[in-house]
C-alpha positions as a printed Julia matrix, in Angstrom:
239×3 Matrix{Float64}:
  28.43  -35.9    56.61
  27.36  -33.71   59.61
  28.33  -30.83   57.25
  26.09  -32.11   55.13
  23.14  -33.13   57.21
  23.95  -29.05   58.45
  23.59  -27.71   54.81
  20.23  -29.57   54.44
  18.65  -28.65   57.97
  19.45  -24.8    57.06
  17.6   -25.66   52.86
  14.88  -26.91   54.83
  13.95  -23.92   57.31
  15.04  -21.4    54.52
  12.36  -23.04   51.82
   9.88  -23.46   54.9
  10.24  -19.96   55.56
   9.86  -18.85   51.51
   6.59  -20.7    52.22
   5.38  -19.18   55.14
   5.99  -15.63   53.17
   4.07  -16.9    49.89
   1.01  -18.53   51.84
  -0.73  -15.21   52.64
  -0.5   -14.19   49.12
  -2.03  -16.89   47.77
  -4.42  -16.65   50.52
  -6.74  -13.37   48.95
  -9.9   -12.92   47.78
  -9.11  -12.89   43.85
 -11.08  -12.5    40.8
 -10.86  -14.54   37.29
 -12.02  -12.8    34.38
 -13.49  -15.18   31.38
 -12.29  -12.49   29.23
 -10.97   -9.02   29.45
 -11.48   -7.96   26.4
 -13.02   -3.76   26.88
 -16.24   -3.64   25.19
 -17.18   -7.35   26.05
 -19.34   -9.39   28.49
 -17.6   -11.39   30.86
 -18.01  -13.27   33.62
 -16.14  -12.81   36.92
 -15.42  -15.42   39.29
 -14.1   -14.35   42.78
 -13.15  -16.66   45.18
 -13.15  -17.13   48.69
 -10.06  -19.38   50.06
  -9.91  -18.89   53.59
 -12.01  -17.55   56.64
 -10.46  -14.59   59.26
  -7.81  -15.56   61.46
  -9.58  -19.41   61.73
 -13.18  -17.9    61.68
 -15.79  -19.28   59.29
 -16.96  -16.48   56.65
 -20.49  -15.32   56.78
 -20.68  -12.91   53.97
 -19.24  -11.64   51.05
 -19.65   -7.69   49.97
 -18.21   -7.13   46.41
 -17.97   -2.99   45.49
 -18.4    -2.37   41.32
 -16.25    0.49   39.96
 -18.4     3.1    39.01
 -17.52    2.56   35.13
 -19.93   -0.7    36.18
 -23.62    0.17   35.61
 -25.51   -3.32   35.55
 -24.45   -6.91   37.04
 -26.21  -10.27   37.1
 -25.24  -12.56   39.66
 -25.3   -16.17   39.58
 -26.85  -18.26   42.23
 -25.04  -19.72   44.44
 -27.53  -22.28   46.3
 -25.41  -21.52   49.89
 -25.47  -18.21   49.97
 -28.2   -15.08   49.62
 -27.31  -12.95   47.24
 -28.32   -8.92   46.86
 -27.53   -6.3    44.47
 -27.26   -2.49   46.63
 -28.3     0.3    43.82
 -26.82    3.86   43.68
 -28.55    6.22   41.9
 -26.99    7.9    38.62
 -26.92   11.98   38.55
 -26.97   11.34   34.65
 -28.89    8.39   32.81
 -27.64    6.34   31.05
 -28.31    4.23   27.56
 -29.15    0.52   28.04
 -28.49   -0.45   24.36
 -32.37   -1.45   24.31
 -34.38    1.86   23.87
 -34.25    2.54   27.56
 -31.94    4.14   30.25
 -30.38    3.25   33.42
 -31.03    5.59   36.09
 -29.05    3.37   38.65
 -26.3     1.63   38.81
 -25.21   -1.59   40.9
 -22.61   -0.6    43.8
 -22.32   -3.47   45.66
 -23.22   -6.86   45.2
 -23.48   -8.7    48.76
 -23.24  -12.81   49.5
 -24.52  -13.82   52.83
 -23.9   -17.45   53.94
 -27.13  -19.17   54.61
 -24.44  -21.64   56.71
 -21.17  -20.23   57.7
 -18.07  -21.32   55.18
 -15.93  -22.93   57.59
 -12.45  -21.54   57.74
 -10.9   -24.72   55.66
 -13.3   -24.71   52.69
 -13.33  -22.13   49.57
 -16.5   -21.19   47.85
 -16.56  -19.03   44.17
 -19.55  -16.23   43.31
 -19.77  -15.21   39.62
 -20.83  -11.76   38.14
 -21.71  -11.55   34.41
 -21.21   -7.94   33.01
 -20.27   -5.83   30.48
 -16.56   -4.04   30.61
 -16.04   -0.5    29.59
 -14.69    0.38   26.31
 -11.12    1.76   27.86
  -8.47   -0.67   26.98
  -5.81   -0.22   29.5
  -8.04    0.62   32.66
  -7.57   -0.72   35.65
 -10.98   -2.15   37.19
 -10.42   -2.39   41.16
 -13.48   -4.81   43.1
 -12.65   -3.97   46.75
 -14.49   -6.76   48.92
 -14.91   -6.94   52.81
 -14.97  -10.16   54.12
 -16.69  -10.55   57.39
 -16.87  -13.38   59.92
 -18.21  -15.13   62.95
 -15.05  -13.35   64.57
 -14.08   -9.97   62.68
 -13.29   -9.18   59.16
 -10.59   -8.71   56.74
 -11.1    -5.99   54.26
  -9.53   -6.95   50.52
  -9.34   -2.78   49.7
  -6.05   -1.92   49.49
  -4.95   -1.01   45.93
  -2.28   -2.39   44.24
   0.11    0.13   42.29
   2.3    -0.45   39.71
   5.91   -1.36   40.65
   5.07   -1.35   44.34
   5.2    -4.29   46.65
   1.54   -5.51   47.04
  -0.09   -4.65   50.13
  -1.0    -7.11   52.96
  -4.74   -7.09   51.8
  -4.7    -6.13   48.16
  -8.34   -5.52   46.36
  -9.16   -7.62   43.43
  -8.72   -5.87   40.44
  -8.33   -6.6    36.39
  -6.85   -4.37   33.65
  -8.72   -3.86   30.45
  -6.97   -5.55   27.07
  -7.84   -4.22   23.49
  -9.86   -6.46   21.25
  -7.76   -8.33   18.18
  -7.91   -6.74   14.99
 -10.31   -8.94   12.4
  -8.68  -11.02   10.09
  -8.05   -9.99    6.38
 -10.66  -11.61    4.1
  -8.47  -13.7     1.37
  -9.66  -12.54   -2.08
  -7.19  -14.62   -3.95
  -8.84  -17.65   -2.86
 -12.23  -16.52   -4.7
 -10.11  -15.87   -7.59
 -10.46  -19.36   -9.58
 -14.01  -19.94   -8.61
 -15.04  -16.59  -10.36
 -13.22  -17.37  -13.63
 -14.94  -20.25  -14.84
 -18.65  -19.13  -14.04
 -17.51  -15.94  -16.08
 -16.41  -17.9   -19.36
 -19.67  -19.93  -18.96
 -21.61  -16.54  -19.03
 -19.38  -15.33  -22.11
 -19.98  -18.72  -24.01
 -23.35  -17.95  -23.61
 -23.61  -14.81  -24.79
 -21.51  -15.63  -27.74
 -24.48  -18.25  -28.49
 -27.08  -15.94  -28.31
 -25.45  -13.53  -30.27
 -24.92  -15.94  -33.47
 -21.38  -16.53  -32.96
 -22.47  -19.74  -31.92
 -23.87  -20.63  -35.25
 -21.93  -23.54  -35.68
 -23.5   -25.31  -33.49
 -27.18  -24.87  -35.2
 -25.52  -25.78  -38.46
 -24.34  -29.46  -36.94
 -27.94  -29.79  -35.18
 -29.31  -28.92  -38.99
 -27.41  -31.45  -40.32
 -28.62  -34.37  -38.02
 -32.13  -33.59  -38.49
 -32.03  -33.63  -42.23
 -29.82  -37.03  -42.29
 -32.17  -38.59  -39.72
 -35.33  -37.31  -42.57
 -33.16  -38.89  -45.06
 -32.48  -41.94  -43.77
 -36.41  -42.15  -42.72
 -37.43  -41.71  -46.9
 -34.55  -44.53  -47.78
 -36.29  -47.16  -45.42
 -39.77  -46.07  -46.64
 -38.8   -46.65  -50.48
 -37.17  -49.65  -49.74
 -40.71  -50.93  -47.55
 -42.18  -50.13  -50.92
 -40.4   -51.4   -53.12
 -40.29  -55.28  -51.69
 -43.86  -55.24  -51.61
 -44.6   -54.66  -55.33
 -42.16  -56.94  -55.98
């Protein structure tokens, strides 16, 4: 029994060390995109899960990659939001007949009331992704608190261990090819229409004459029947 209890104690201690090691990684400032398809519009949701070593958060500043030109922040009732602009060396077409002469360099959310350590909040940014499938977009963030600050600015290199304060990032994906049109399903609906057209054409060029002959016979028969009734009525009157 003592050996079993000892094993349980060792396992519990090991699990505690694992959880302690994992807790910082799960407490990063992170970004979740609504889509990562290159060239599409997306909504990036940045999550702030904790303060700075127990201190309440007062502001979060998110820097934009150089490929991003325009950004539309979502209003958060508990925060003031500001876009800090940077002048472009070369104007960029805005797609609506005009040009961008400056880009959004940074979006800063400042808390109206400091966010306590035990609470989390999110910030949404709407923007258009560059048309570069496979590109990695990094969004360095500075989290300031009542006491101190945490710079989430370290770039995570592929294949390397995650740094202590990784910057949020996303990787762009290629658009899925459009599904091919199914022409086989359309064939049955075309054939009857074509047949009807051919039938109408045949009637118009005289090949449908047998139909006309049939109608003429019905008309003549009706005239003959009417004449017979008339003769019968006259015969009754003379008698």
